[in-house]
N, C-alpha and C positions, 0 to 999 in steps of 0.2 A: 502494504499501500505505500501511497506516494502524500504525498501533503494536500493534494489538489486531492483524494479518496478521502485525508480527516480532514478539511478542512468542508467540507464538503457534507459528511456528519454530523462534524460539531454546529452548521447554518443548519443542514436539520433536528436536531435537538437541542439548536434554544427559539425555534417554531412551533415545536412541539409545548415547549416552556410558555408558551404566549400565549399562547392557544390556549392551552391551562388554565393557568390566569381568567381567562378575554371569562374561559366560560365560566370561572370561579365565579369570578366579581361577576355577572353578570345573569345567575340564580337567582329559583326565587325561593334558596330558602337563605340566601346570605340575607337578605329582605331587609327582616326582622330588625338582625344585627346595625345594618349598616344605618337602617331609619332611628336605631336604638345612636348610636353612635353619632350622628346627624346635630340630634335629639339633646346631644349633653352643653353642648356651650347656653340655648338658650334654661338652658337646669340648672349649671350653675349660677346664668342675672337671677331670676327665682328666688331661687339661696342667699345672694348677694342683698339685694332688695327684700327681699325678708327682713335678714337682719338690720341693715338700715331703718328699715321703721320699729323696730322692735326697742332699736337704742333711738330714734323718735319718743319715744314714746315715756323711753328710761325717763328722759333729762324732762319731760313734761312732767314726767311724775313728782320727777325732784325740788320742783319752783315751786 
């Protein structure tokens, strides 16, 4: 086997990996996990705003 054959086999392996990743990313089983991960940013904002509201309530109670 020469260099060209190795290069061809390497290309086929990389193409198979790429296609596998694409199929995995667009599979229906992964949709709920990806939606949950996408909404984590908004969940953090809700927790942060709740903690800020709690601090404001505490300050108004001391006045």
